[in-house]
N, C-alpha and C positions, 0 to 999 in steps of 0.2 A: 406670300411665301411660295417659292417654286417647288416643283415636285422633288427636285434634288435636295433642297433645304429640308423638306418634310421627311425625306428618307434619312438624311443625316440626323435629324432630331429624333426620329424613331429609333435609329441605331444607337444613339447616345443614351436614350431612355432605357433601352435594353441593357446596355453596358452598366448604367447606373444601378439598375435593378439587380444585376448579377453581382456587382460590387457589394451591395447591401446584403444580399444573401450570403456572400462569402464572409463578410464581417460578422454576420450572425453565427455562421459555422465556426469561425475563429473564436468567438466569445464562448460558444458552447464547448468547444474542445478545451479552451482555457479553464473553464469551470470544471470540466471532467478531470482534467489534470490536477487541479487544486483539490478536488474531492479525493482523488487517488492518493495525493500526497498526504492529505490529512489522515486517510485510512492507513497508509503505510506507517506514519508516525505513531498512530495508536497501536498498531501491531508491534512496532519496534519497542514501544514502552512496555507492552505486556510481555514480550519476549525477554527484555532486560530484567524485568521483575522475576520471571521464572528462572532465568539464568542465575540471578543473585540468590534466589532461594536454593537452587541446586548446589551452588557453591557452598552455602551454609550447611546443607545436609552432608555434602562430601567432607567438609571440615569436621562435622560431628563424627562421621565415620572414622576419619583419620585420628581424631583425638579421643576416641572412645576406648574403654577398656577392652582387652582382647576377647573377653567373653560376651561383649555387648555389640560389637561392630556389625555382626550379621543381622541383628534386629534392625539396626539403623540403615543398613544397606538397602533393604527393601523400599524404604521411603525415598532414598536417593534414586534407585532404579526406576521407580514410578515417575518421579519428577523428570528424570533424564529422558524416559520414553515419551512423556507428554511434551517436553521441550522439542525433541526431535520431530515428533509428529506435527507440532505447530509450525515449526520452521519449514518442513516439507510442504505442508498445506499452503503456507503463505507464498512460497516460490512456485507452486504449481498453478497459481492463478494466471 
């Protein structure tokens, strides 16, 4: 093997090594994206449940007797504040 051939072989080995490292990086990023997607779906499910509960509480307030709505509104306000804080926290990541 000539010196030139050895140099080309060494260069090709370096390129192959970098390709392998790049493939590992791509796989790692893909895994992280998948993990983030799973995490996002879990948060979305939790938020949807909280939103559904908040809707029920607001309906209770709307359908309550005039002298009872203020008692029920505190429960709705608490849920609404929690929902807002949860959404804000999720989007601040």
